[in-house]
Residue frames as a rotation matrix with the C-alpha (Angstrom) as fourth column:
MET 1
-0.785 -0.593 -0.180 127.50
0.615 -0.781 -0.111 53.13
-0.075 -0.198 0.977 80.28
ARG 2
-0.625 0.616 0.479 124.31
-0.071 -0.656 0.751 54.69
0.777 0.435 0.454 78.99
LYS 3
0.368 0.768 -0.524 122.27
0.492 0.317 0.811 53.20
0.789 -0.556 -0.261 81.88
THR 4
-0.113 -0.492 -0.863 124.76
0.988 -0.150 -0.044 54.60
-0.108 -0.858 0.503 84.38
LEU 5
-0.950 -0.214 0.227 124.58
0.260 -0.946 0.196 58.04
0.173 0.245 0.954 82.76
LEU 6
-0.227 0.948 0.222 120.76
-0.011 -0.230 0.973 57.93
0.974 0.219 0.063 82.81
ALA 7
0.364 0.314 -0.877 120.74
0.798 0.381 0.467 56.82
0.480 -0.870 -0.112 86.43
ALA 8
-0.510 -0.643 -0.571 123.14
0.833 -0.536 -0.140 59.60
-0.216 -0.547 0.809 87.43
SER 9
-0.856 0.268 0.442 121.08
0.014 -0.843 0.538 62.18
0.517 0.466 0.718 85.50
ALA 10
0.146 0.970 -0.194 117.86
0.241 0.155 0.958 60.99
0.959 -0.187 -0.212 87.14
ALA 11
0.150 -0.166 -0.975 119.52
0.981 0.148 0.125 61.22
0.123 -0.975 0.185 90.59
LEU 12
-0.831 -0.543 -0.121 120.73
0.552 -0.833 -0.048 64.74
-0.075 -0.107 0.991 89.92
ILE 13
-0.578 0.703 0.415 117.36
-0.081 -0.555 0.828 65.87
0.812 0.445 0.378 88.71
ALA 14
0.367 0.711 -0.600 115.66
0.554 0.351 0.755 64.39
0.748 -0.609 -0.265 91.78
LEU 15
-0.037 -0.477 -0.878 118.10
0.991 -0.131 0.030 66.05
-0.129 -0.869 0.477 94.11
SER 16
-0.898 -0.296 0.327 118.01
0.367 -0.913 0.181 69.43
0.245 0.283 0.927 92.40
GLY 17
-0.025 0.957 0.289 114.26
0.159 -0.282 0.946 69.67
0.987 0.069 -0.145 93.08
ALA 18
0.514 0.164 -0.842 114.97
0.829 0.158 0.536 69.35
0.221 -0.974 -0.055 96.80
ALA 19
-0.550 -0.785 -0.286 117.53
0.820 -0.572 -0.009 72.11
-0.157 -0.240 0.958 96.61
TYR 20
-0.784 0.300 0.544 114.92
0.064 -0.832 0.551 74.46
0.618 0.467 0.633 95.13
ALA 21
0.244 0.916 -0.319 112.21
0.479 0.172 0.861 73.48
0.843 -0.363 -0.396 97.59
GLN 22
-0.806 -0.442 0.394 111.91
-0.106 -0.546 -0.831 75.75
0.583 -0.711 0.393 100.57
THR 23
0.025 0.820 -0.573 109.82
0.750 0.363 0.552 75.27
0.661 -0.443 -0.606 103.62
THR 24
-0.632 -0.134 0.763 108.64
-0.301 -0.865 -0.401 78.11
0.714 -0.484 0.506 105.85
VAL 25
-0.115 0.559 -0.821 107.38
0.817 0.523 0.242 77.38
0.564 -0.643 -0.517 109.30
ILE 26
-0.360 0.067 0.931 105.75
-0.359 -0.931 -0.071 80.17
0.861 -0.359 0.359 111.27
THR 27
-0.450 0.110 -0.886 105.65
0.707 0.651 -0.278 79.37
0.546 -0.751 -0.370 114.94
GLN 28
-0.600 0.268 -0.754 104.38
0.491 -0.620 -0.612 82.74
-0.631 -0.738 0.241 116.10
ASP 29
0.558 0.809 -0.185 101.95
0.412 -0.463 -0.785 85.36
-0.721 0.362 -0.592 114.84
PRO 30
-0.037 -0.578 0.815 103.19
0.990 -0.131 -0.048 86.66
0.135 0.805 0.577 111.49
VAL 31
0.213 0.018 -0.977 104.28
0.375 -0.925 0.065 90.32
-0.902 -0.381 -0.204 111.59
THR 32
0.561 0.008 0.828 103.98
0.806 -0.232 -0.544 92.40
0.187 0.973 -0.137 108.44
THR 33
0.381 -0.532 -0.757 106.92
0.327 -0.688 0.648 94.83
-0.865 -0.494 -0.088 108.34
SER 34
0.982 -0.165 -0.093 108.78
-0.156 -0.422 -0.893 97.02
0.108 0.892 -0.440 106.00
SER 35
0.139 -0.969 0.206 112.00
-0.983 -0.110 0.145 95.81
-0.118 -0.223 -0.968 107.50
THR 36
-0.021 -0.193 -0.981 113.69
-0.489 0.858 -0.158 92.42
0.872 0.477 -0.112 107.23
VAL 37
-0.933 -0.280 0.227 113.40
-0.321 0.356 -0.878 91.73
0.165 -0.892 -0.422 110.97
VAL 38
0.066 0.947 -0.314 110.57
-0.190 0.321 0.928 89.46
0.980 -0.002 0.201 112.00
LEU 39
-0.469 -0.191 0.862 109.89
-0.836 -0.218 -0.503 89.74
0.284 -0.957 -0.057 115.72
PRO 40
-0.900 0.288 -0.328 108.78
0.376 0.893 -0.247 86.87
0.222 -0.345 -0.912 117.85
GLY 41
-0.164 0.954 0.252 105.03
0.355 -0.181 0.917 87.13
0.920 0.239 -0.309 118.19
GLU 42
0.416 0.348 -0.840 105.16
0.889 0.041 0.457 87.46
0.193 -0.937 -0.292 121.95
VAL 43
-0.646 -0.641 -0.413 107.47
0.683 -0.728 0.062 90.51
-0.341 -0.242 0.908 121.70
ARG 44
-0.795 0.411 0.446 105.00
0.087 -0.650 0.755 92.31
0.600 0.640 0.481 119.43
THR 45
0.169 0.938 -0.303 102.10
0.489 0.187 0.852 91.34
0.856 -0.292 -0.427 121.65
TYR 46
0.042 -0.250 -0.967 103.87
0.988 -0.132 0.077 92.48
-0.147 -0.959 0.242 124.81
VAL 47
-0.890 -0.441 -0.116 104.76
0.416 -0.890 0.190 95.86
-0.187 0.121 0.975 123.30
MET 48
-0.589 0.720 0.368 101.24
0.065 -0.411 0.909 96.43
0.806 0.559 0.195 121.97
GLU 49
0.290 0.761 -0.580 99.71
0.638 0.297 0.710 95.66
0.713 -0.576 -0.400 125.37
GLN 50
-0.380 -0.556 -0.739 101.92
0.922 -0.294 -0.253 98.02
-0.076 -0.778 0.624 127.41
SER 51
0.724 0.622 0.299 100.60
0.612 -0.779 0.138 101.37
0.319 0.083 -0.944 128.50
VAL 52
-0.180 -0.826 -0.534 103.40
0.860 -0.396 0.322 103.93
-0.478 -0.401 0.781 128.43
PRO 53
0.546 0.431 -0.718 103.16
0.112 -0.887 -0.448 107.65
-0.830 0.164 -0.533 127.62
SER 54
0.615 -0.293 0.732 104.09
0.776 0.056 -0.629 108.83
0.143 0.955 0.261 124.18
ILE 55
-0.009 -0.727 -0.687 107.19
0.518 -0.591 0.618 110.99
-0.855 -0.350 0.382 123.87
ALA 56
0.956 0.270 -0.111 107.16
0.070 -0.581 -0.811 113.94
-0.284 0.768 -0.574 121.46
TYR 57
-0.019 -0.985 0.172 110.20
0.412 0.149 0.899 113.78
-0.911 0.088 0.403 119.20
GLU 58
0.553 0.261 -0.791 111.06
-0.450 -0.705 -0.547 115.99
-0.701 0.659 -0.273 116.25
GLY 59
-0.528 -0.826 -0.197 113.57
-0.676 0.269 0.686 113.66
-0.513 0.495 -0.701 114.61
THR 60
0.080 0.475 -0.876 112.82
-0.875 0.455 0.167 110.93
0.478 0.753 0.452 112.13
ILE 61
-0.125 -0.032 0.992 111.82
-0.642 0.765 -0.056 107.57
-0.756 -0.644 -0.116 113.52
ALA 62
0.599 0.213 -0.772 112.68
-0.765 0.436 -0.473 104.92
0.236 0.874 0.425 110.96
VAL 63
0.949 -0.287 0.126 114.22
0.245 0.929 0.276 101.46
-0.197 -0.231 0.953 110.94
GLY 64
0.301 -0.934 0.194 117.95
0.850 0.170 -0.499 101.83
0.433 0.315 0.845 111.43
SER 65
0.171 -0.201 0.964 117.83
-0.202 -0.965 -0.165 105.28
0.964 -0.166 -0.206 113.05
THR 66
-0.481 -0.423 -0.768 119.17
0.674 0.382 -0.632 105.65
0.561 -0.822 0.101 116.56
LEU 67
0.659 0.741 0.132 117.13
0.431 -0.516 0.740 107.12
0.616 -0.430 -0.659 119.39
PRO 68
-0.140 -0.736 0.663 118.89
-0.328 -0.597 -0.732 109.72
0.934 -0.320 -0.158 121.54
ASP 69
-0.747 -0.258 -0.612 119.56
0.434 0.507 -0.744 109.04
0.503 -0.822 -0.267 125.23
THR 70
-0.867 0.459 0.195 116.79
-0.489 -0.709 -0.508 111.46
-0.094 -0.535 0.839 126.14
VAL 71
0.059 0.907 -0.418 114.17
-0.817 0.284 0.502 108.99
0.574 0.312 0.757 124.88
GLU 72
-0.330 -0.134 0.934 113.37
-0.820 0.530 -0.213 106.48
-0.467 -0.837 -0.285 127.62
VAL 73
-0.174 0.249 -0.953 113.22
-0.633 0.713 0.301 102.84
0.755 0.655 0.033 126.45
HIS 74
0.219 0.361 0.906 111.68
-0.908 0.416 0.054 99.93
-0.357 -0.835 0.419 128.37
THR 75
-0.842 -0.536 -0.063 112.87
-0.528 0.795 0.300 96.32
-0.111 0.286 -0.952 128.24
VAL 76
0.149 0.825 -0.545 110.64
-0.770 0.442 0.459 93.58
0.620 0.352 0.701 126.93
GLN 77
0.136 -0.020 0.990 109.98
-0.891 0.435 0.131 91.13
-0.434 -0.900 0.042 129.73
GLY 78
0.511 -0.009 0.860 111.58
0.018 1.000 0.000 87.76
-0.860 0.015 0.511 128.91
HIS 79
0.661 -0.287 0.694 113.34
0.749 0.185 -0.637 89.08
0.054 0.940 0.336 125.80
SER 80
0.397 -0.570 -0.719 116.50
0.407 -0.593 0.695 90.99
-0.823 -0.568 -0.003 126.70
ASP 81
-0.581 -0.602 0.547 117.35
0.734 -0.098 0.673 91.54
-0.352 0.792 0.499 123.01
TYR 82
-0.267 0.591 0.761 114.41
0.658 -0.466 0.592 93.90
0.704 0.659 -0.265 122.61
ALA 83
-0.664 0.210 -0.718 113.27
0.503 -0.585 -0.636 97.21
-0.554 -0.783 0.282 124.14
TYR 84
-0.158 0.681 0.715 110.46
0.894 -0.208 0.396 99.55
0.418 0.702 -0.576 123.21
THR 85
-0.757 0.110 -0.644 109.10
0.278 -0.838 -0.470 103.02
-0.591 -0.535 0.603 123.57
VAL 86
0.289 0.841 0.457 106.23
0.931 -0.136 -0.338 105.11
-0.222 0.523 -0.823 122.21
VAL 87
-0.684 -0.564 -0.462 107.35
0.359 -0.812 0.460 108.07
-0.635 0.149 0.758 120.11
ASN 88
-0.771 0.430 -0.469 104.83
-0.613 -0.701 0.364 110.46
-0.172 0.569 0.804 118.49
ASP 89
0.172 0.916 0.362 102.08
-0.817 0.338 -0.468 107.92
-0.551 -0.215 0.806 119.27
ARG 90
0.580 -0.053 -0.813 103.94
-0.574 0.682 -0.453 105.13
0.578 0.729 0.365 117.40
ARG 91
0.818 -0.281 0.502 105.25
-0.266 0.589 0.763 102.08
-0.511 -0.757 0.407 119.14
VAL 92
0.503 -0.763 -0.406 108.94
-0.710 -0.097 -0.698 101.55
0.493 0.639 -0.591 118.38
ILE 93
0.954 -0.289 0.084 111.03
0.203 0.822 0.532 98.44
-0.222 -0.490 0.843 119.04
VAL 94
0.598 -0.801 0.006 114.72
-0.718 -0.539 -0.440 99.06
0.356 0.259 -0.898 119.56
ASN 95
0.272 -0.670 -0.691 117.94
0.481 0.716 -0.506 97.22
0.834 -0.195 0.517 120.25
PRO 96
0.966 0.213 -0.149 118.52
0.233 -0.457 0.858 98.08
0.114 -0.864 -0.491 123.94
GLN 97
0.240 -0.944 -0.225 122.33
0.779 0.049 0.625 98.10
-0.579 -0.326 0.747 123.58
THR 98
-0.678 -0.568 0.466 122.57
0.732 -0.460 0.503 100.37
-0.071 0.682 0.728 120.51
ARG 99
-0.276 0.725 -0.632 119.16
0.114 -0.628 -0.770 102.12
-0.955 -0.284 0.091 120.74
ALA 100
-0.934 -0.032 -0.356 118.81
-0.347 -0.161 0.924 101.49
-0.087 0.986 0.139 116.98
VAL 101
0.008 0.999 0.035 115.21
-0.842 0.025 -0.538 101.20
-0.539 -0.025 0.842 115.79
ILE 102
-0.844 -0.232 0.483 114.43
-0.029 0.920 0.392 97.63
-0.535 0.317 -0.783 114.78
GLN 103
-0.627 0.706 0.331 110.81
0.687 0.299 0.663 98.07
0.369 0.642 -0.672 113.86
VAL 104
-0.869 0.494 0.033 108.02
-0.469 -0.800 -0.375 100.67
-0.159 -0.342 0.926 114.01
LEU 105
-0.720 0.673 0.167 104.68
0.654 0.739 -0.161 99.04
-0.232 -0.007 -0.973 114.78
GLU 106
-0.848 0.511 0.140 101.59
-0.351 -0.740 0.574 100.44
0.397 0.437 0.807 113.15
């Protein structure tokens, strides 16, 4: 009985270590953000390479805020879940359906 209990305890200890172990695999360029959304590297690269005029806007541009319909957004080629614009000289990535700001690139 004691050997069985020791074997069961050893097995539980071995398995609990696996439960606490976490592996992170980064397949794209890491993006440092103040939000919890991590963009695919190619989305960030695409947005940073585009040349679009900056729009002057008096409202607050922050993650979670919604851009008004007067602010033109552009789709990200190959990634229909993302759109972007440049507001007050800051590149902003938005959800194209809701126009909610996903990330402000610095």
